[in-house]
C-alpha positions as CSV (number, residue, x, y, z in Angstrom):
1,M,-12.4,-42.8,-0.2
2,N,-15.1,-40.1,0.1
3,L,-15.8,-37.9,3.0
4,Q,-18.9,-36.1,3.3
5,P,-19.6,-34.2,6.5
6,V,-23.0,-32.9,7.0
7,S,-23.1,-29.1,7.1
8,T,-24.2,-27.6,10.4
9,P,-26.5,-24.5,10.5
10,T,-24.9,-21.3,11.2
11,T,-26.0,-17.8,12.0
12,G,-23.2,-16.0,10.7
13,N,-25.0,-14.5,7.8
14,A,-28.5,-14.9,9.0
15,E,-30.6,-11.8,9.8
16,R,-31.8,-11.4,13.4
17,P,-35.0,-9.8,14.3
18,D,-33.2,-6.7,15.8
19,E,-31.3,-6.5,12.4
20,V,-34.5,-6.6,10.4
21,R,-35.9,-3.8,12.3
22,T,-33.1,-1.5,11.4
23,R,-33.9,-1.6,7.8
24,L,-35.1,1.4,5.8
25,H,-37.8,1.3,3.1
26,G,-39.7,3.7,0.9
27,R,-39.8,7.3,1.6
28,W,-37.6,7.1,4.5
29,L,-34.8,5.6,2.3
30,I,-35.2,8.5,-0.3
31,F,-35.1,11.1,2.5
32,V,-31.9,9.5,4.0
33,R,-30.1,9.6,0.7
34,G,-31.2,13.3,0.0
35,V,-29.8,14.2,3.5
36,W,-26.5,12.4,2.7
37,L,-26.1,14.1,-0.6
38,A,-26.7,17.5,1.2
39,L,-24.3,16.6,3.8
40,V,-21.5,15.8,1.2
41,I,-22.1,19.2,-0.5
42,L,-22.1,21.1,2.9
43,T,-18.9,19.2,4.0
44,L,-17.1,19.8,0.7
45,A,-18.1,23.5,0.6
46,I,-16.9,24.2,4.3
47,F,-13.7,22.4,3.7
48,F,-12.6,24.1,0.4
49,A,-13.9,27.4,2.0
50,G,-11.6,27.1,4.8
51,L,-8.6,25.5,2.9
52,P,-6.8,28.9,2.3
53,V,-6.8,29.4,6.0
54,Y,-5.4,25.9,6.6
55,L,-2.7,26.5,4.1
56,A,-1.8,29.8,5.5
57,Q,-1.6,28.2,9.0
58,L,0.9,25.5,8.0
59,Q,3.0,27.9,6.1
60,T,3.4,30.2,9.0
61,S,5.9,29.5,11.6
62,C,4.8,30.5,15.1
63,I,5.9,30.6,18.7
64,G,3.8,30.4,21.9
65,T,0.9,28.6,23.3
66,E,-1.6,30.2,20.9
67,C,-0.2,28.3,18.0
68,S,-1.8,25.2,16.4
69,Y,0.0,21.9,16.9
70,L,0.6,21.7,13.3
71,Q,2.5,24.9,12.9
72,P,6.2,24.6,12.7
73,S,8.4,26.6,14.9
74,P,11.2,28.9,13.3
75,E,13.9,26.4,14.5
76,Q,12.1,23.7,12.9
77,V,11.9,25.6,9.6
78,G,15.7,26.0,9.9
79,A,16.2,22.3,10.5
80,L,14.1,21.6,7.4
81,K,16.4,23.7,5.4
82,G,19.3,21.8,6.9
83,I,18.1,18.5,5.4
84,G,17.2,19.9,2.1
85,L,13.4,20.5,2.6
86,S,11.2,23.5,3.2
87,I,8.1,24.5,4.9
88,G,6.6,24.5,1.6
89,D,7.4,20.6,1.4
90,Y,5.8,20.0,4.8
91,T,2.6,22.0,3.9
92,A,2.3,20.1,0.5
93,T,2.5,16.9,2.5
94,M,-0.1,17.6,5.0
95,V,-2.5,19.0,2.6
96,T,-2.0,15.9,0.1
97,L,-2.7,13.7,2.9
98,T,-5.8,15.6,4.0
99,L,-7.2,15.6,0.5
100,I,-6.5,11.9,0.4
101,S,-8.4,11.4,3.4
102,V,-11.4,13.4,2.2
103,V,-11.4,11.3,-1.1
104,V,-10.9,8.0,0.8
105,C,-13.7,8.7,3.1
106,L,-16.2,9.9,0.4
107,V,-15.4,6.9,-1.8
108,V,-15.9,4.5,1.1
109,S,-19.2,6.4,2.2
110,T,-20.4,6.3,-1.4
111,L,-19.8,2.6,-1.8
112,I,-21.6,2.0,1.5
113,V,-24.7,4.0,0.4
114,W,-24.7,2.3,-3.0
115,R,-24.2,-1.2,-1.6
116,R,-26.1,-1.0,1.7
117,P,-28.8,1.5,1.1
118,D,-31.5,0.0,3.3
119,D,-29.1,-0.7,6.4
120,R,-29.7,2.0,8.9
121,M,-26.4,1.3,10.8
122,A,-24.5,1.5,7.4
123,L,-26.0,4.8,6.5
124,L,-25.2,6.3,9.9
125,V,-21.6,5.0,9.2
126,A,-21.6,6.7,5.9
127,F,-22.8,10.0,7.3
128,M,-19.8,9.8,9.9
129,L,-17.3,9.1,7.1
130,V,-18.2,12.1,5.1
131,T,-17.6,14.5,8.0
132,I,-14.6,12.8,9.5
133,G,-12.6,13.1,6.1
134,P,-11.5,16.8,6.6
135,I,-11.3,16.6,10.4
136,I,-7.5,17.6,10.7
137,A,-8.2,20.7,8.5
138,T,-11.6,21.4,10.3
139,G,-10.0,21.3,13.8
140,S,-7.1,23.5,12.5
141,V,-9.4,26.1,11.2
142,L,-11.6,26.0,14.3
143,A,-8.5,27.3,16.3
144,T,-8.2,30.5,14.3
145,S,-10.4,33.6,14.2
146,S,-11.1,33.5,10.4
147,P,-14.6,34.1,9.3
148,W,-15.0,30.2,8.7
149,Q,-14.4,29.5,12.3
150,V,-18.2,29.0,13.2
151,P,-19.0,26.8,10.1
152,N,-15.8,24.7,10.9
153,A,-17.0,24.5,14.6
154,C,-20.4,23.2,13.4
155,L,-18.8,20.6,11.1
156,Y,-16.4,19.5,13.9
157,F,-19.2,19.1,16.5
158,L,-21.3,17.1,13.9
159,T,-18.2,14.8,13.4
160,L,-17.9,14.1,17.1
161,A,-21.7,13.6,17.4
162,L,-21.7,11.1,14.8
163,L,-18.7,9.4,15.9
164,V,-20.2,9.0,19.3
165,L,-23.4,7.7,17.9
166,V,-21.6,5.1,15.7
167,F,-19.6,3.8,18.6
168,S,-22.7,3.6,20.8
169,L,-24.8,1.9,18.2
170,F,-22.3,-0.2,16.2
171,P,-22.8,-2.9,15.0
172,T,-26.4,-3.6,15.8
173,G,-27.9,-0.1,15.4
174,Q,-29.5,-0.2,18.7
175,F,-28.4,1.1,22.3
176,V,-27.3,-1.9,24.0
177,P,-27.4,-1.5,26.9
178,R,-30.5,1.0,26.9
179,W,-28.8,3.2,29.4
180,T,-25.9,4.1,26.8
181,R,-28.1,6.5,25.0
182,W,-27.7,8.8,28.1
183,T,-23.9,8.7,27.8
184,V,-24.4,10.2,24.2
185,V,-26.4,13.0,25.6
186,V,-23.9,13.8,28.3
187,S,-20.9,13.6,26.0
188,L,-22.4,15.8,23.4
189,A,-23.5,18.4,26.1
190,V,-19.9,18.5,27.4
191,Q,-18.5,19.1,23.8
192,V,-20.7,22.1,23.0
193,P,-19.0,24.6,25.4
194,S,-15.6,23.2,24.5
195,I,-16.2,23.8,20.7
196,F,-18.4,26.9,20.4
197,F,-17.2,28.8,23.6
198,P,-13.6,27.6,24.1
199,Q,-12.7,30.9,26.1
200,A,-15.6,30.8,28.4
201,P,-14.8,30.3,32.2
202,F,-17.2,27.5,32.5
203,T,-15.6,25.6,29.5
204,L,-13.7,22.2,30.0
205,T,-11.0,21.8,27.5
206,I,-8.3,19.2,27.5
207,N,-5.4,21.6,28.3
208,G,-4.1,20.2,31.5
209,D,-7.4,20.4,33.5
210,P,-7.6,17.3,35.6
211,I,-11.6,17.3,35.3
212,S,-11.6,17.4,31.6
213,Y,-9.0,14.6,31.3
214,L,-11.2,12.6,33.7
215,M,-14.4,13.2,31.7
216,F,-12.8,12.6,28.3
217,G,-11.2,9.3,29.7
218,G,-14.4,8.2,31.2
219,E,-16.2,8.6,27.8
220,L,-13.6,6.6,26.1
221,A,-13.8,3.9,28.8
222,I,-17.6,3.7,28.7
223,L,-17.6,3.4,24.9
224,A,-14.8,0.6,25.0
225,I,-16.7,-1.3,27.7
226,V,-19.9,-1.3,25.9
227,Q,-18.3,-2.5,22.7
228,L,-16.7,-5.3,24.8
229,Y,-19.9,-6.3,26.4
230,R,-21.6,-6.3,22.9
231,Y,-18.8,-8.5,21.5
232,R,-18.9,-11.0,24.3
233,R,-22.8,-11.1,25.2
234,V,-24.8,-9.7,22.2
235,S,-23.1,-10.0,18.8
236,N,-23.2,-13.0,16.5
237,P,-20.2,-14.2,14.5
238,L,-20.8,-11.7,11.6
239,Q,-20.9,-8.8,13.9
240,R,-18.0,-9.9,15.8
241,Q,-16.0,-9.7,12.7
242,Q,-17.2,-6.2,11.9
243,T,-16.1,-5.2,15.4
244,K,-12.7,-6.8,14.8
245,W,-12.4,-4.5,11.6
246,V,-13.5,-1.3,13.5
247,V,-11.2,-2.0,16.4
248,F,-8.1,-2.7,14.2
249,G,-8.7,0.5,12.2
250,F,-8.8,2.6,15.3
251,A,-6.2,0.7,17.4
252,V,-3.3,1.0,15.0
253,P,-3.6,4.9,14.9
254,V,-4.3,5.3,18.7
255,T,-1.4,2.9,19.4
256,A,0.9,5.0,17.1
257,F,-0.2,8.2,18.8
258,V,0.1,6.9,22.4
259,G,3.7,5.4,21.5
260,G,4.7,8.6,19.8
261,T,3.6,10.6,22.8
262,L,5.5,8.5,25.3
263,L,8.7,8.9,23.2
264,Y,8.3,12.7,24.2
265,Q,8.7,11.6,27.9
266,I,11.4,9.0,27.3
267,F,13.6,11.3,25.0
268,P,13.4,15.0,26.0
269,S,15.5,16.0,23.2
270,L,12.5,15.4,20.9
271,V,10.6,18.3,22.3
272,E,13.4,20.8,21.6
273,P,12.3,23.7,19.3
274,S,14.5,22.5,16.5
275,S,13.5,18.9,16.6
276,L,11.6,17.8,13.5
277,Y,10.0,14.9,15.4
278,P,6.6,16.8,15.9
279,L,6.4,17.5,12.3
280,A,7.0,13.8,11.4
281,F,4.7,12.8,14.1
282,N,1.9,15.0,12.3
283,V,2.5,13.4,9.0
284,V,2.5,9.8,10.3
285,S,-0.6,10.4,12.3
286,T,-2.5,11.9,9.4
287,F,-1.6,9.0,7.2
288,L,-2.5,6.4,9.7
289,L,-6.0,8.1,10.0
290,L,-6.7,6.6,6.5
291,L,-7.3,3.2,8.3
292,I,-10.3,4.3,10.0
293,P,-12.5,4.6,6.7
294,L,-10.9,1.7,5.2
295,S,-11.8,-0.5,8.3
296,F,-15.3,0.7,8.3
297,G,-15.6,0.0,4.5
298,F,-14.6,-3.6,5.1
299,A,-16.9,-4.0,8.1
300,M,-20.0,-2.5,6.6
301,L,-19.5,-3.8,3.0
302,R,-18.4,-7.2,4.3
303,S,-16.0,-7.6,1.6
304,R,-13.3,-10.2,2.7
305,L,-14.7,-9.7,6.1
306,W,-13.2,-12.7,7.7
307,D,-9.6,-11.9,6.6
308,I,-9.1,-9.6,9.6
309,D,-8.0,-12.7,11.8
310,V,-5.0,-13.0,9.3
311,L,-4.4,-9.3,9.2
312,I,-4.4,-9.0,12.9
313,N,-2.2,-12.0,13.1
314,R,0.4,-10.7,10.7
315,T,0.3,-7.1,12.6
316,L,1.1,-8.8,15.9
317,V,3.9,-10.9,14.4
318,Y,5.7,-8.1,12.5
319,G,4.9,-5.5,15.1
320,A,6.5,-7.6,17.8
321,L,9.3,-8.5,15.5
322,T,10.0,-4.8,14.5
323,V,10.0,-3.8,18.2
324,I,12.4,-6.6,19.2
325,L,14.8,-6.2,16.3
326,T,14.9,-2.3,16.9
327,G,15.8,-2.8,20.6
328,V,18.4,-5.5,19.8
329,Y,20.1,-3.3,17.1
330,V,20.1,-0.1,19.3
331,G,21.3,-2.1,22.2
332,L,24.1,-3.8,20.3
333,V,25.1,-0.4,18.5
334,I,25.5,1.3,21.8
335,G,27.1,-1.7,23.7
336,L,29.7,-2.2,20.9
337,Q,30.6,1.3,20.5
338,A,31.4,1.4,24.2
339,L,33.5,-1.8,23.9
340,L,35.4,-0.9,20.7
341,R,36.0,2.8,21.8
342,G,39.4,2.1,23.2
343,I,40.2,-0.7,20.8
344,I,40.0,0.7,17.2
345,N,39.5,4.1,15.7
346,Q,36.4,3.0,13.5
347,G,34.5,1.6,16.3
348,N,31.2,3.4,15.3
349,S,31.2,2.0,12.0
350,V,32.3,-1.5,13.0
351,A,29.5,-1.5,15.7
352,I,26.8,-0.5,13.0
353,V,27.9,-3.1,10.6
354,I,28.0,-5.9,13.3
355,S,24.6,-4.9,14.6
356,T,23.2,-4.9,11.1
357,L,24.4,-8.4,10.4
358,V,23.1,-9.8,13.7
359,A,19.6,-8.3,13.2
360,F,19.7,-9.7,9.7
361,F,20.5,-13.3,10.8
362,I,18.2,-13.5,13.7
363,A,15.1,-11.9,11.9
364,Q,13.8,-15.1,10.2
365,P,14.2,-17.4,13.2
366,L,12.8,-14.8,15.6
367,R,9.9,-14.3,13.3
368,K,9.0,-18.0,13.4
369,R,9.2,-18.2,17.1
370,I,7.0,-15.2,17.5
371,Q,4.5,-16.8,15.0
372,R,4.3,-19.9,17.0
373,L,4.0,-18.0,20.2
374,I,1.1,-15.8,18.9
375,D,-0.7,-18.8,17.3
376,R,-0.5,-20.7,20.5
377,R,-1.6,-17.9,22.7
378,F,-4.1,-16.1,20.6
379,Y,-5.3,-18.6,17.8
380,R,-5.3,-21.8,19.9
381,S,-7.9,-23.7,18.1
382,K,-6.5,-23.0,14.7
383,Y,-2.9,-23.8,16.0
384,D,-4.4,-27.1,17.5
385,A,-6.1,-27.8,14.2
386,A,-2.9,-27.3,12.3
387,K,-0.9,-29.6,14.4
388,T,-3.7,-32.2,14.3
389,V,-3.8,-32.2,10.5
390,A,0.2,-32.3,10.5
391,A,0.2,-35.3,12.8
392,F,-2.4,-37.1,10.7
393,S,-0.4,-36.5,7.5
394,A,2.6,-38.2,9.1
395,T,0.4,-41.1,10.1
396,L,-1.2,-41.4,6.7
397,R,2.3,-42.2,5.3
398,Q,2.9,-45.1,7.8
399,E,-0.4,-46.6,8.5
400,V,-1.5,-49.7,6.4
401,D,-4.6,-50.9,8.5
402,L,-7.6,-49.6,6.8
403,D,-9.8,-49.7,10.0
404,Q,-7.3,-47.8,12.0
405,L,-6.8,-45.3,9.2
406,R,-10.7,-44.8,9.1
407,E,-11.0,-44.3,12.8
408,Q,-8.1,-41.7,12.8
409,L,-9.4,-39.9,9.9
410,L,-12.9,-39.5,11.4
411,A,-11.2,-38.3,14.7
412,V,-9.3,-35.7,12.8
413,V,-12.3,-34.5,11.1
414,Q,-14.3,-34.3,14.3
415,E,-11.6,-32.6,16.3
416,T,-10.8,-29.8,13.7
417,M,-14.1,-29.3,11.9
418,Q,-16.5,-30.4,14.7
419,P,-19.4,-31.3,12.4
420,A,-22.8,-32.6,13.8
421,H,-22.5,-35.7,11.7
422,V,-19.9,-37.5,9.7
423,S,-20.3,-40.1,7.1
424,L,-17.4,-42.0,5.3
425,W,-17.9,-44.1,2.0
426,L,-15.3,-46.4,1.0
427,R,-15.3,-47.3,-2.8
428,P,-14.9,-51.1,-3.4
429,P,-12.0,-52.4,-5.6
430,A,-12.9,-53.1,-9.2
431,H,-12.8,-56.7,-8.8
432,D,-15.2,-56.7,-5.7
433,G,-18.8,-56.6,-6.8
434,K,-20.1,-56.2,-3.2
435,Q,-21.5,-53.1,-2.0
436,R,-20.2,-51.9,1.4
437,A,-22.4,-50.1,3.8
438,P,-21.2,-46.7,4.7
439,W,-19.6,-46.2,8.1
440,R,-21.1,-43.3,10.3
441,A,-19.9,-41.6,13.4
442,I,-22.1,-39.1,15.2
443,P,-20.2,-37.0,17.9
444,P,-21.3,-37.5,21.5
445,A,-23.6,-34.7,22.8
446,P,-21.9,-32.0,24.9
């Protein structure tokens, strides 16, 4: 039995006319490569020149509103010593993560320039990755009064400008809708005074000013709405996969940042001067920023581009599983401690052991239920296809009528793969010399 569905044309990898217009050739290509190399040298020069200032800032404990959010307080330094660490360990961790970010961004940017040298959108992403690597150190030095404040301010502004441009043009390389180009101009115009003249009376900075919060939130909302519009109305299947990768790369750090900030509001003890939570939050946030260059790398290089659906599925499943198990564990510990407090002396230890065992035994069944729920809710077509194939496999073991089996097989293929044409050839038995005509099925027109 031989099944040969005719392949249907797809536009997933085909170049559209607007994609062809974004290609670079000849002298323009050489010029852009030269500018990229000059930007790499300039960025590394500013970063390493300001690195001693960044190190000194991390190693200096500070009190007051003028301090950087990366600097530890004297109480936090004492808390670090209490757990066997020092301010030097915190500094080494932050600097190491910053250096890793710079290296990863440069490597991904180099691969994009090497593998996609004629793609204007890819080259713009490569430019952005060069400057975004040291953004933690750049923003930190920007808040000081060192001689390298102005160069770091220029690099920081260039990073924001490239970031806004990338999100306004991604993934087609064109402003869609056309009016979005004016949002870029307004956004950059607002950033100029806040970066270069932070103390000026006309400057809007995100330091509790409602107007600045409103403008900043409006810019993010416009970029998000534009990307959603492109995804639904403009992008082809390949561009949608690229958008998924980039959104995933930004969604994880942003979600962690928002969740970590909400914990400040839920647990006031985390904002106490001796709490180590802010320092741990800085380390985790810096580490998660590595997802941004990696996601852009997958999106622009198109390597394993279609694996993003599996990655998102696993992230949803294990993220929900972690949250639920954490809630169950904490609830059981608190409840059992209150219940066993007047019964046995070792109530705390018993509560922890019981809670751990309960979380262990419910983890696997809970994961399967969450997997089914997410597949049914977010991956309905794949979920239905899997159920259809499983049902056909069960029927295959029981069906003996060849005509019925043929009808069911073609129905399964049409339902799961939805080809434009299906042909089924049945190999005749060895003792039968007759040639059987192929059975064909053409799906009804929609």
